[in-house]
N, C-alpha and C positions, 0 to 999 in steps of 0.2 A: 754495538756488536761486541761480543767477547773475543779475546785474542786467540783462544784455543781453537775454535772452529776455523779461523783464518789460517792458523798454522797447519791444521789438518788439511785444509783445502790446498795449501801450497804443497804439502807432502803428497797429496793425492794427485795433483797435476804433474809433479816431478817423478812419480813412481811408475814403474813399468806396467803395473796392473790397473792403472787408473782408467783405462778406456773400456774395461769389460765389466759386466754385471757382477762378477765375483769380487772385483776390486771395489766396486761401489758399496758392497755389503760391509767391507771393512770400515769405511767412512760412516755408514749408518750405525754400525755397532759402536764406534767410538763416540758418536754424538749421543746415543742412548746411554752409554756408560757415563758420560758427563752429566746427563740428567739424573743418574743414580748417585751422583756425588763422587764418582771415580775420576781419576786422572789417567788419561791415555797419552803417553809421550809420543813425540814425533817418531822416535826409534821404534816403538811398539807398533805404531800405525804402519811405518815402512816395512816392518817384518811381516805384518799381515798382508800388505799389498804384494810383497815379493812372493809370499806363499800362494797367493791367489793368481798371480800372473801366469802361472803354468797350467791353469785350469783350461785346457784346450779341447777336451773331449766334448762331444755333443751332449752327453749325459750331465757332465759338470756344468756346462753353460746353461742347460735347461733348468737344473736345480738352482743355479744362481739367479736366473730370471724369476723363478717361482718365489724365491725368498727375498728378492730385491724390493722389498716394501717394508718401511719402518714398522708398520702395524703388524705384519707377519712376524717380524723379528721380536717385537714385544710380546706376542702371543707365545712364541717358542722359548724365549730366554727371559730369565728373571735377572734382577740386579746381581744376585749372588752368582748366577751362571756367568754373567759378564765379568765379574771380579775374578773368578777362577780362570776364565778364558784369557783375559789380558795379563794376568799373572803368569800363566803358562806361556804366553807369547814372549814375555820378557825373560823367562828362565830357560826356554827351550827353543833353539833356533828353528827346529823343524815344525814347531807349532803343535806338537803332539802332546796334548794334556791328558791323555787317557790314564796315565799312571798317577795323576793327582786327585782323582775322584775317590770319595769315600765309599 
């Protein structure tokens, strides 16, 4: 086993968003990013989890359940998309990467 997924799992278990479908998407996206050759730090994963912890509306939870599948994420996101996303998470505490798109 690689150490990065174990660190991610530890962060996932310690983070407030770890028990909801939205928080699980963060972990799945971090795993996929690793497959793309990207590095997602514990701090970046924690920021994602914190942002997802507040997803309490019925619509948010439904969307997270719909996308809570690694294959769906792979269909919707390219490795370039993930690189942009995680870079935005590192640079912007709110996780709003809308102004970084070309």
